[in-house]
C-alpha positions in Angstrom: 35.7 21.2 -43.6 32.6 19.3 -42.4 29.0 20.3 -42.7 28.8 22.0 -39.3 31.9 24.1 -39.8 30.8 25.0 -43.3 27.4 26.3 -42.0 29.0 28.3 -39.2 31.4 30.1 -41.7 28.6 30.6 -44.2 26.4 32.1 -41.5 29.0 34.8 -40.9 29.1 35.6 -44.7 25.3 35.6 -44.8 25.2 38.2 -42.1 27.4 40.4 -44.2 25.3 39.8 -47.2 22.0 40.7 -45.6 23.3 43.9 -44.1 22.3 45.8 -47.2 18.9 46.0 -48.9 20.3 44.8 -52.2 22.0 41.9 -50.5 18.7 40.9 -48.8 16.8 40.9 -52.1 19.5 38.9 -53.9 19.7 36.3 -51.1 16.0 35.6 -50.7 15.9 33.2 -53.7 18.4 30.8 -52.3 17.9 31.1 -48.5 15.4 28.3 -48.0 17.6 25.7 -49.6 20.7 26.9 -47.8 19.0 26.9 -44.4 17.6 23.4 -45.0 21.1 22.2 -45.7 22.4 23.7 -42.5 19.8 22.0 -40.3 21.5 20.7 -37.1 21.6 16.9 -36.6 20.6 15.8 -33.1 23.5 15.1 -30.7 24.1 11.5 -29.8 25.9 10.0 -26.9 29.3 8.4 -27.5 28.8 4.8 -28.6 31.1 1.9 -29.6 29.1 0.3 -32.3 26.7 -1.6 -29.9 23.7 0.3 -31.5 22.3 1.0 -28.1 19.1 3.1 -28.3 19.3 3.1 -32.1 15.9 3.7 -33.7 16.0 2.9 -37.4 13.4 1.5 -39.8 15.9 -0.1 -42.2 16.4 -3.8 -41.4 19.6 -5.7 -42.0 17.8 -7.6 -44.8 16.9 -4.2 -46.5 20.5 -3.1 -46.0 21.7 -6.2 -47.9 19.2 -5.4 -50.7 20.5 -1.8 -50.8 24.1 -3.1 -51.1 23.1 -5.5 -53.9 21.5 -2.6 -55.8 24.4 -0.1 -55.3 27.2 -2.7 -55.6 27.2 -3.0 -59.4 27.0 0.9 -59.7 29.9 1.2 -57.3 32.1 -1.3 -59.1 31.3 0.4 -62.4 32.6 3.7 -61.1 35.4 2.1 -59.1 36.3 -1.3 -60.8 38.1 -4.0 -58.8 41.9 -4.0 -59.5 42.8 -6.8 -61.9 45.3 -8.5 -59.6 44.3 -11.8 -57.9 47.1 -11.8 -55.4 46.4 -8.2 -54.3 42.7 -8.9 -54.0 43.5 -11.9 -51.9 45.7 -9.8 -49.6 43.1 -7.2 -49.0 40.4 -9.8 -48.4 42.6 -11.8 -46.0 43.4 -8.7 -44.0 39.7 -7.7 -43.8 38.6 -11.2 -42.9 41.3 -11.3 -40.2 39.8 -8.3 -38.5 36.2 -9.5 -39.0 37.0 -13.0 -37.6 39.0 -11.6 -34.6 35.9 -9.6 -33.6 33.3 -12.3 -34.4 31.7 -10.0 -37.0 31.3 -12.4 -39.9 27.6 -13.2 -40.5 26.7 -11.2 -37.4 24.5 -10.0 -39.0 26.4 -9.1 -42.2 28.7 -11.0 -44.6 31.8 -8.9 -44.9 33.8 -8.7 -48.1 36.8 -6.6 -49.0 37.8 -5.3 -52.5 40.8 -3.4 -53.8 39.6 -0.9 -56.4 41.5 0.6 -59.3 41.0 4.4 -58.8 43.2 7.5 -58.8 42.1 8.9 -55.4 43.1 8.0 -51.9 40.0 6.6 -50.2 38.2 3.7 -48.5 34.5 3.4 -48.3 31.8 0.9 -47.4 28.3 -0.1 -48.5 25.8 -1.2 -46.0 25.7 -4.9 -45.0 29.4 -5.6 -45.3 31.0 -4.4 -48.6 34.3 -2.6 -48.0 36.3 -1.0 -50.8 39.9 0.2 -50.6 41.6 2.2 -53.4 45.1 1.4 -54.7 46.6 4.8 -53.8 45.4 4.4 -50.2 47.4 1.2 -49.9 50.4 2.9 -51.4 50.0 5.8 -49.0 49.8 3.6 -45.9 53.2 3.1 -44.2 52.3 -0.1 -42.3 49.8 -2.9 -42.3 48.6 -1.7 -38.9 47.8 1.6 -40.5 45.9 -0.1 -43.3 44.1 -2.3 -40.8 43.0 0.8 -39.0 41.4 2.3 -42.2 39.6 -1.0 -43.0 38.5 -1.2 -39.3 37.1 2.3 -39.6 35.0 1.2 -42.6 33.8 -1.9 -40.7 32.9 0.6 -37.9 30.5 2.4 -40.2 28.8 -0.9 -41.2 28.7 -2.3 -37.6 27.2 1.0 -36.2 24.7 1.1 -39.1 25.5 4.7 -39.9 23.7 4.5 -43.3 20.5 3.3 -41.7 20.8 6.2 -39.1 21.4 8.8 -41.8 18.5 7.6 -43.9 16.2 7.7 -40.8 17.4 11.2 -40.0 16.7 12.3 -43.5 13.2 10.9 -43.3 12.6 12.7 -40.0 14.0 16.0 -41.2 12.6 15.9 -44.7 15.8 17.6 -45.8 19.3 16.7 -47.0 22.7 17.8 -45.8 24.8 20.3 -47.9 27.1 17.4 -48.4 24.4 15.5 -50.2 24.7 18.3 -52.8 21.1 19.6 -52.4 20.2 18.2 -55.8 23.7 18.7 -57.1 23.1 22.5 -57.5 23.5 24.5 -54.3 27.0 25.3 -53.2 28.7 23.5 -56.1 31.8 25.0 -57.6 29.7 27.4 -59.7 27.1 28.0 -57.0 29.8 28.7 -54.5 31.3 31.3 -56.9 27.8 32.7 -57.5 27.3 33.2 -53.7 30.8 34.8 -53.6 29.6 37.4 -56.2 26.6 38.2 -54.0 28.6 38.5 -50.8 31.8 40.1 -51.9 32.8 43.4 -53.6 34.3 43.0 -57.1 37.7 44.2 -55.9 37.8 42.0 -52.9 39.6 39.0 -54.4 40.3 37.4 -51.0 36.6 37.4 -50.2 35.7 35.9 -53.6 38.3 33.2 -53.2 37.2 32.4 -49.7 33.5 31.9 -50.6 34.3 30.0 -53.7 36.4 27.7 -51.5 33.3 27.0 -49.3 31.5 25.9 -52.4 34.3 23.6 -53.4 34.5 22.2 -49.8 30.8 21.3 -49.9 31.9 18.5 -52.2 30.3 19.6 -55.5 33.4 19.6 -57.7 31.9 16.8 -59.8 33.3 13.3 -59.0 33.0 13.0 -55.2 31.5 9.8 -53.8 29.0 11.6 -51.7 27.4 13.2 -54.8 26.9 9.8 -56.5 26.2 7.8 -53.3 24.7 10.3 -50.9 24.2 7.8 -48.1 28.0 7.9 -47.6 27.9 11.3 -46.0 28.5 10.8 -42.2 28.4 13.2 -39.3 31.5 14.0 -37.3 30.2 11.8 -34.5 29.8 9.0 -37.0 33.4 9.4 -38.0 34.5 9.6 -34.4 32.6 6.4 -33.6 33.9 4.6 -36.6 37.4 5.6 -35.6 36.9 4.1 -32.1 35.5 0.9 -33.6 38.3 0.7 -36.1 40.9 1.1 -33.4 39.3 -1.5 -31.1 38.8 -4.1 -33.8 42.2 -3.6 -35.4 44.0 -3.9 -32.0 41.9 -7.0 -31.2 43.1 -8.5 -34.5 46.7 -8.1 -33.3 47.8 -4.8 -34.6 50.0 -2.3 -32.8 47.8 0.4 -31.1 50.4 3.1 -31.8 50.2 2.6 -35.5 46.5 1.8 -36.1 45.3 5.4 -36.2 48.2 7.1 -38.0 46.5 7.4 -41.4 44.2 10.1 -40.1 47.2 12.2 -39.1 48.1 12.1 -42.8 44.6 13.3 -43.8 44.9 16.2 -41.3 48.3 17.1 -42.6 46.9 17.2 -46.1 44.1 19.5 -45.0 46.4 21.8 -43.2 48.7 22.0 -46.2 45.7 22.8 -48.4 44.5 25.6 -46.1 48.0 27.0 -46.0 48.4 27.1 -49.8 44.7 28.1 -50.4 44.8 26.3 -53.7 42.6 23.6 -55.2 42.7 20.1 -53.7 44.3 17.6 -56.0 41.9 15.1 -57.4 43.8 12.3 -55.7 42.8 13.6 -52.2 39.4 15.2 -52.9 37.3 12.1 -52.1 39.2 11.2 -49.0 38.8 14.7 -47.5 35.1 14.8 -48.3 34.0 11.4 -47.1 36.4 11.3 -44.2 36.8 15.0 -43.1 39.9 15.2 -40.9 40.0 17.1 -37.7 42.5 17.6 -34.8 39.8 16.2 -32.6 39.8 12.8 -34.4 43.6 12.6 -34.3 43.6 13.5 -30.6 41.0 10.7 -29.9 43.2 8.1 -31.7 46.3 9.2 -29.8 44.4 9.0 -26.5 43.2 5.5 -27.3 46.7 4.4 -28.2 48.1 5.9 -24.9 45.4 4.1 -22.9 46.2 0.7 -24.5 48.8 -1.4 -22.8 48.9 -4.0 -25.7 51.6 -4.4 -28.2 51.1 -5.8 -31.6 52.1 -6.3 -35.2 53.1 -3.3 -37.3 53.8 -4.8 -40.7 54.2 -8.1 -42.5 56.2 -9.3 -45.5 53.0 -9.5 -47.5 52.4 -5.8 -46.8 55.8 -4.9 -48.2 55.0 -7.2 -51.2 51.7 -5.5 -52.0 53.4 -2.1 -51.8 56.1 -3.2 -54.2 53.5 -4.9 -56.5 51.2 -1.9 -56.7 53.9 0.7 -57.2 
C-alpha cells in the first residue's frame, strides 16, 4: 500500500470517526499531523531519467557528500557479505549495465555491493551506491531479472529522486507518512490506537483493518525508510525507475521478457498477504515498503517488453554459480 492509497483509505475511516461528537473530540489531537502526512505531491510528467525541467537545489557534489555520510551507517546496518567472488559478481553485473549506458562518472561513480541481510531488497544511496541483499539474489530466477532490479536502483540515482524528494520536503515543510512522522504517528502502536478510536470494541474486523494501515505505513521498527527517510519514493518515482531499469538492462544485453519479472513476484507477495490478512514476514517487509508493488507497475513492464523487438541474454553460468554459492 503506497502513501496515496493509505491516505484515501484512512480518509474513509476518518469520516466514520468524526461522525460522532466523541469521535471528533478524540481525533482533534492527531488530525494536524495526519493531514500533513497525507499532503499530495505534485503530479509530474512521465520522464525517462533525463531530468528535464527538474528543479533541485542539491548538487551532484552534495549528493556525493550525502552518500559518504550515510554509507558507513548503511553498511553498519547492512554489512557487505564476506564473499569476495560474490561481491565481484554483483559489481561486474552492475558495471556492465553502467558501462553499456555510458553512466560511469556521468556524473556519478557507480559501485555495487552485496549485503548480508535477512530481507529481500535492493536500495541505493545518492551518487551511485547500490546495495543488493543476499535473499534477493536467491529469489531472482535469472540474471536478466537481477539486472532489472539493479537497473531500477540505477534509475533512482540517474533520475535524482533523492534530490527531488528533499526539494519537495523543503517546499512542503512536511514529511510523508512513509517517513514515519517522527517515528510516532501510524506506527504499529499508533495504528492500533487509531483503530480503538475508529472502531467499536466488538468490531474485530475494523480493529484489524485499521491496525493493518498502521503496519503498512512502515513503522514496524526495522524498515529502511524509517532509518533512511530519503529512500521513500512516490509511485511515479518507482514507475520512472522501472522504465530506466528496463531500458538500461536491455541495452546491456538482457532479455526484455525477463528484465521486469521480479516485480511480478512482489505483487504476488502483496496479493497473498492481503488474502491471508496476516503480518508480513520480516523477510519481505522492507521490499514491500521501499518498492510498493502495483498492478500498474507490472503492466508497464509487460508493455515495455511487448514493444521491444530485441532478444537478449537470460542467464549465465556465473548466475547459477552465485545462486548455488549463496544457498
